[in-house]
N, C-alpha and C positions, 0 to 999 in steps of 0.2 A: 487386437489390431488387425483393421480390413488387411487385406491381399494387395500388393502394390498394386498401383497403377499407372499410364502412362502421364507423365507431367501435366500441371494444371496450366492451363496459358489463361494469363487475366490481358482481357482486350476487349476496348473501350469506343463509342461513337467517336468518329475520327475528331470531329467538332471538340470536343470537352479531352482527348487523351491527355491523362497528366502524366508524369516522370513517375514511375513507382525505386526509382536509385537514387535519386539527388535529393531525400529529403532531406530538410535541416531539422537537427534538436527543435529549434524555437517555431517553426512554422505553427500556425495558426488553420485548425479544421475549417474547411470552407462551411458557412451558415446556412448555403443552400442546397448542400448536400440532401439526398434522401436516398431510403435504401430501398431495394425489391421486398424486404422485410415487414412485416405488418407490425409498428411500432407510435405506439400515443405520441402524440405531439409535447404532451406532457410529461414523458417520460424521461427521467436521469440518465438513464442511458440509449442517448441515440446514434447514430451514426459520426458524432460530432465525439462523443466521447464516449469509449471502448472501454470501460474498468479492467486490469488483467484480476488473475487470481487462479486458483488451486483447486480441482475438483476433481470429485470422484463420481463417472457416468454410472446409472444404474447397471447391476446385473455385471458388475468388476468391482475389485478392491486395488486396483491402481490409478493413483490418482496423476493428475497431469493439467498442463498449464491452458489455460481458455481466458475469453473477452468475453462480456457481457453485454448483448446486443438487444434491447428492450425483456423482454420476461424472457428471452434467450438464452445458453452460452453456446459460444464455437471455439470448437476443440480443435486448438492449434496444434497438438503432438501429429495427431491425422492428418491435418492442413500440411505438415512441414515434410511429412513421409510420401505426403501426394506432388512434393516439389514446386508448392505454391512459393515458398522463401528461397531467392535465390541467392541469398551470400552464404560464402562458405561457411561461414562460424557455424550459422544456423544447421545447416546440410549433417556437418561432422561430428556437430558436440551433441546435439540434440538434446539443446537446453530445453523444449517443452514437453520434452519426456521424464522431466524431472518433476521429484512429489513439490518443490517449490520455486520459486521467483530467481534462487539466487544466482544457478546460473545465468541465466538470462540478463539479470540486472549489471553481471558483472562483464557486458560488452560494450557496455556504454552509451552515448547519446545518438552515436550515428544508427548504430544498428535497432534502436527502439526507437528512432522516429521512421527509418525502413519500414522497420513490420509495420507499425501504424499505418503509412502511408499505404504499404500495400494491403491492410486488411480495408480501409476505409474504399480499396476502390474497389476489391472484392466484393462486397458487401452493398455497392450501390445500383442503383436502381438499372442504370444502363449497362451494368458488366453482366456479361451471359455467364462466368465461367462458372458459379457458382448455382446463379440464379435458372438455371437450363438444365443443373443436371441435381437431377432428384435422389439418384441413389448415394450421390456424392453428400448431399443438405443430410440425408436419414444419417450419415454415417458421421458428421461435425455438427450439426443442432441437436441441443438438449433442452426440454422446457426447464428453465431455471428451476421449478417445483420437485423435479425428477431427481437431480443431484444433491451431493453432497458438497460441501465447500468444505476447503481446509485450510488450516492458518498457513497464509501464504508463503511466506518468508523464513527461512530460519534467521530467526534473529538472534543475534551473537552480541550487539551491545545494544543500549538504549538508554539514550539520556534526555533529561527532563528539563526545558530551559523556563526559566522565571520571568515571561515576557510582557506577561499583562502587568500594567502599573498599576492598575486596582485594586486584583489580584495578589499584587507584592504588598501592596500597599496594608492591606486587610490581614493579610498574614503576620509581615512585620508587627502590625498595632496588637496581633493576638498576642506575640512571640516577646516581645518588648515596647508595647504602648508607641502611644501616637505619638510622641516624641523622636522617636527614633525608629521609630517605622522602616523606612528607606535608608538600606544603605548607601554610600557615597559612591560604592565602584555599580550601581546599577544601572546609571546612565551611563556610562562608559563600557562597558565589556557585556556580551551575554551570559550573563546570571545562568547558569545552570548544575547538575547534576547526575551523575551513573548511578538510574535506576537498575532493578534487576528484572534482568531481562527473561529470564526464562518464566518470569509470572505472565507474560502476556499471552493473554486466551480469545478464543474468538467472541464475536456477539452471539448472546442468548446462554452464554453459559454462568452458573451459578457461580456468585463471589463471596467465599467465605469470610467474616467478617476478623479483622486481627486480632491477636489478641498479643498484648505486650506489659511492659512494666509502665507505671503512669504515677504519680504524686497526688493527686486529689487533695489532699491538705497537705501544705508545707509545714506543717510543727509532728507530722507521723510519718513511718518508715513508707516506701513504695510498696504498690501492690501490684499482683499481678493477672490481668483478666483480660475481657474484651474491650474493643475500642465502647465506648462508648460518647465520640465523636467524629463520626465516620463523616468526614466529606469528600463528594466526586466532584469531577471537575470535566466537561465537557472541551478538550483539548483537539489540535490540527496534529497528527502523526504526517510526517516526511521519512519515504524510504529513497536512502541513498543509497548510489551504486557507481561505477567504476571503479572506486581505488584510487587509492594513494600510496608510495611506498612510505613504511614506518617513520614516523617521526619528519617524514615534509609535509609541511601546511597546503592546504589547498588556496590561493590568490582569490578574494573574494568575486573577482570579474568573472570567475569559472567556475563558480558556487551551482551556481543553476544546472549547468552542465551536467553534474551529479545527482540532483534530484529525480529519481523514478517517477515517486510519486505518491499521491496524498491517502490519507486516512482518518477517520471520525476514531478518536481515543478515549475512552472513558478513565478517567486517572482518576485513580482515590486518594487519601490523605488519611491517615490515623491522628488528629490535629492532638487528642491529646498523651496519644506515645510518643508524638516526635515533640511536643512540647517538654516532656523529660530528657528524651535523648539526643535532641538536637544540640548540645553545648559539647565539644567543641567541633564535630566532627561534621555535624548535616543528619538525616533520617537514616534511618535502620532500617526498622523494624517497619517503622509509621510511614 
């Protein structure tokens, strides 16, 4: 960690000076914003879309929170130590120096919005605070190829929802036949089940073919072995933060305030194992 410096002050041209303390959770980024960093126009991570993650810089083993901007990663832990973020809960709790995003996610939507607006201001083409500070840039910006990405969240729970009608119909047909593919409750409530949170891994890691009991021949005893009907599904995952009291439901109109971010998930299902173990409580090993 670099030595402490005086607090960084954010200043922009007076004609375009935004507030960095009055962000609202649902504010949309200005599509006309541009960064002083060189980011391709078709890059998925421009200044309008700064995805959070946890990374380990080169020459250290200490993970910390960052955001991607183009092909670079911005170190939020160092920025926080430099006084970029004004909120006391950020300065005192130092959530960006943690090895996961959980502490930051727990601060809620007002803190998330404030940090995002601060970062967009800091990275703007007309903001000098980071643009003109070469020594600070060298401390907080890393090429994406030089860092190691970590699992960003300590996932304590994982719920898999059955929200695609086509998918639910196909799977229901496999298990119950076309005449009873969709259960009556599907159109009335969000059907879901709790998955094995400890099995969530980073992209690029090997997935071991699951083993379990199947009964390929209904006239024979079940057998144990690797799945022969392994299905994989591209899904959207939502990270939820902010918390609620145990047993206290979150009103639907407040649900969006708890969605911290989204990821793509490659979910697998062993259909032959599921088909045998599914009744009466749902999937277990499959």
